[in-house]
N, C-alpha and C positions, 0 to 999 in steps of 0.2 A: 317584287314579289318574285317569288320562285316557282317555277312550276312542280307542285311537286301532289301526290293526292292525298287529299283533303279527309283529316280523322274527324273521328265523328263528333262535334263539339258538347261542351256542356250542357248539361236538361236546361232548358231555359220553362220557365211557369207562363211567362206573357212576353208579348210581343213587345222590343226596343225599338225605340227610332229616336238613336246619336247618328252619327257621323259616320262609323264602317257600315250601321246598314242604311243607310242614305249612298253612300259610294256603293255597296250593294245594289242599294235598288235600279242602277243604272247597267244593270252590265248585261239586260237584255235588249239594249238599245240595237246590239250590229244584226238583230233580227227583225225588230221592228219595225224602227224607221222606214228602210229599204221598202217593205210589203205596204207602210203606210201612203209613202209617196208615191207605189203602183197604184194603192187604189184611188187616191184622190186624185194623181196626176191624167194616169190613162182612161181606168172606169168611171171616174168624176162623180165618186160616192160627196155625200155629205159630208164636211171633214166633223160638225159636231157629233153625228151620230155614231162615226169611229171610236171616236176617240172618247167618247162619254159612253161605248159600250162596252173598249179594254178599260176608262177607266173604275166602274161602278163593276166591273166583276172581278178587278184587280186589291178594290176594298173590301169584297166583300170574301174571297179568296185568301187577303192573308188574315183579318179577322178570322176567318172559320180554321183553315190547318194552324196557322199560325208556326210555320216555316215557309221558308223562300221559294212557296209553289207557283210559279210563272203565269201569269196569262199569256198566249202569243198567238197570234194571226196564224191560222192554217196553211200550211206553206206550197200542196198538192194544187188545193184552191185558187192560194192566191198567185201560182204564177197563171192558172190554166186563164184566172181573169185577165193576166196582166195580157197574156198571147192571145185572145182570142179561142177559147177550144173550140178544136173540131172546128173552124170556121167560122163559129158563130160569135156573135157580137155580144159582148157579155155585159149587160143593162146592170145600174148598180140595181133594180126590183129583182134581176137573177139572183147577186148576190146574197140580196137577205132574200129570199127564194131558198138558198142553198144552208143558212145558216138553219131556217124554221123547218124544215127538213132533217138536216143535226142536229139539233138541239132534240125533234121527238127522236130520231134513233137512239142516242147517248142515255135518254130518258129513258125507254124501252129495255137496251141494255141493261142498264142498271139499277132497276124498278123492279125487273124476271130476274135479277142474280145472274144472269147468260154473261156479262160481262166476267166472270169474276170464273166461271165453270170453264170458260174460256181461255180464260189467263191460263190455270191450272194446267194445259194441254203444253202449256210452251216450259221444256225442260231448263234449265238453267242455265247450259253453255249457250243455247242457242239467245235466250235473252241476253246476256254477256256479249256475245256476238253482235246483236241490236242494238245495243248502248255504244259499244267498240265505233261498231258502223258510223254511228250519228256522229261520233266524236271527230273520225275520219273526213266526214260531210264538215261539218262547222268548220274546219281547219281547211281545208280546200276551197272553200266559198270565202274563208275569211283571205284566206291568199289572190282568190282571183280578187276581191274589191280591193289589194293592198296594192295589187301591181299596177296601178294609174302612175302611186306615184311613190319608187320603192324606198328612195331615200328618206322622206319624212314617215316612209311604213317603218322600217329599219330602226329609227331613230326612236319610234315611242312605242315600237316592239319590244327594244331592248330599255327603254326606263320602266316598261309594267316588269319585266323580267326582273331587276336586278332593285327596284323599287324596296324598301322597308314595309313590312305589314304593314305599320304603324300608322302609315301615310294613306291618308283616303287618294285610292290610286286612280281609279277609275275616274273622280273629281277633278283630279289634277290631269288628268287623258282626256276630259272634256275642256278643260279650259282651255287646256291646246288647238284644243279642236280650234273651237271657236275664233282663239287670235289668227290661225291659220287660216281659215274661213275669210274673217278679215282683211287679212294681211292680203287675198289673192284677188278681192273682191271692194275697194276701199266701201262703195255706197251701201255695203250692205249694213255697216253701222247706222246710217242714215236712217236707212229701212225701218231696222229693227227699231229706234226711238221713236220712230213715226206712231206708231203703233199702240194705240187706244182700247182700252177694251169694251166691251159692247156684248151682253148680256143676249143670248141668243140662244132657245131650246131647240132639239131635234124634233121633227117630225114622227108621230105613233106612225110607223111603214107598214103595220098589215093589213089594214084595211083595204091599201092601194095594190094591191099581190093578185095576177090574175094568176088561175089555173094552170098559163102555158109559164109564169113564172115557177111559181116551184116545179114543174115537170121541169125546167129545162136546169132549172138550179141542184135539181135531186140525180138527172143523166149526166150532166156535163161536170158539174163539181163534185157535189156531196157524195157521192159512192165512190167515187176514184180518191175519195180524201180517205175513206174508212179505213185503209186495210194501211197505210201509212199513220192516222190516227191512234189504231190498235197497238201498234209498237212502239212507239215513241211518246205519245202523250196516253197511255194507260198503263202495258205493259213496264214501260223502262222508265217513267215519272214514278208509279208505286217503287219498283226497285231503287231508286237512286233517294227519294225520301224515306224510307226506311233504312236508307246506309246510312244515312249522313245524319238523324234525327231518330234515332230508335225510341228516341221517349216521347215521340210528335207520330204515331205511325198508322197509313193510312190504308183505305183499302181500296182495289177496281172496284167494287158498287159504288164506294164515295166518288172518287175520280169520276166515273161516267157518269153520274147523276150532278156531280157536279161543273162534267163539261154540257151536261145539255141545260142544266138554269143558263150557265155563261152563256149559251149562243141562242137562247129565247129571249132573254135580255137583252143581246146584241142587234138582235134581227129583229127587233122590237123597235129600236131605236131605229135601222137604217144602218143599224152596224155591219161586220164583217164576222165571218165565222174564226171561233178564236179557240185552243185547246190550253191544256198546259204542256209544253215540250220538255222533258229533260235536258236540253241546252240548254234552256229558261234559266232552271236552276241550278245548273252547272256555274251557268253565269254571274248569276246571283251570287253564287257562294264564294267563286274565285275573288269578289270585290268586296268581299268583304259580311255578306248578308247571314244573317245565323237565325231568324227571327219571318217573320208573317210582316213586322213592323217595314219591311223593307218594301213590298207589292203595295204595303196600305199609301203610303210618301210615296212614292209613284206610280202610284191608283188614282191619290189629288189633283197629283199636278195635273193628269191629262183631263182630270173631270175639269178641270179650270180653268185649260187649254178649251176642253169643247162649248164650255159656258160661257166664256168671256172671251175665244182672242180666235175662236171658231174659223174668222174667216183673215187673219193673219197665217194661220198652220203657214202656208206655202213659205214664208218668210222664215220664219223658226225654225224650220227644218233646213234649208241651209246653212246652218249654223255648225250640223254636222258630218264633218268631209270625207267622203268615203275610206279613206285611207287609215282613221278613227274607228269606223262602224267594223273598216276587216280586223284588227289588231284586237277588238270586242271578242268581233264572234272565232277568232283564230286561239284566246286563251279559252275561251268557254269552252272549243269543239278539245283544247287538249285534257281542260280539267273533268269534260265527263270521259273521253279513250281513257284517263286514265283511274276511272273506278269502274273499269272493267278486269282488271289485271289478276282477278280471281276466278278459272276455269273449269275448277268441280271435276272431273276423272282426268289424267293423266293425258296420256294421247288423244282418245278418243276427242274427252274435253277442249281440248288445244283445238282440234281438227275442228267442232262445230263450230268453237268459238271465231277463230280465223275466216273460216268460209262464208258464213252467214255476216260476219262483219263487210266482207268482198261485198258479197248480191246486196248488205244497205247501203254500202254508197250509191247502186243503182236504185234502188225501190225495198222502202219496208218492207211491201205487203210481203214480196218474190222471197225476201229474207226471210221475212218469220218462217214461212211454207218450206222454204228451205234446211231450215235448219232443225227444226221437226220432223223433216222427212229421214235428214241423215243423220238423226240423233238416234233414230228407231231403226235407221238398218243398220246403221255401226253395233248397237248394242247386240244386235241380233245375228250377225254377224256377216252381212251381206254385203257391207261398204268397210272395206281394208285399207282405212287409214294411215 
């Protein structure tokens, strides 16, 4: 599979559920799996609530948008929760509280139309710079994940780049990863074979939240995440969806509302804050997805895992070695970065795109603010790139 910019697919009137969609369904694992592992192992979240939160949101998103619109963990919140933000031990209740606050914020921005008005202030070169910077960030993180096993990662990356497009590349990558995981730890096969299904529903989480949980969730997690979500999961995802699927366009207002609804659902189940990250769509598309069938299928799988295998998830996640996830994330980043190739006005556009991309690698919120200021300063002659 060559790394080429994606051309707009043939218009689709309905979701597909075929082998290519199934391959593309797993294109976001490089982001999903590491954060889920962190939430379960470090924060001690209930796997049933976490996985059903993702699964239900993915099913609804795929059915509504009919494009490979992703549902991802919010990265700043996940990182802060895993590292105990501001020296405070982050509890499952604080994470759930942050999800409820996030839901309220995005439902407000969407229903009032503020999301669309704010998006209109962002010049296109700055938006494309955010997309390019996000692509670089994914690629750098993918390289970091691959660095633990360089030769294996190089072989898997070469296979993914050279494989013919008719092959379900993602499924073959996952099969290779499972084989490597079992080779490295032969006991893993026996542990997986001993897993038996057991139905368990997650508990309704909202009644147990205290005012302190909501306050800590808002201040430590939800509010610091807001600029990143605005840049990546509102501006960038809207641009990517409409570039790739002009027959199935989305608007900032709708994306904000669906972000709010997804977080209300996830937090109610004791799950984690989620968003529609642009890198996730790049990953889905890179590995073959062209409709919402991809997210529906992976959502059904996660829902089944949540309901019947929640207590065995820690074993199943060991089947995905870090080098494989790094390859997936690297290719998703390359796909996303390539989509920013059109920079608008000649010199000013290129300057704003590249400098905004550089800031995006550090912080998306800072990048958006810089891109707006740099663009208007250049247009007025205050800044001469």
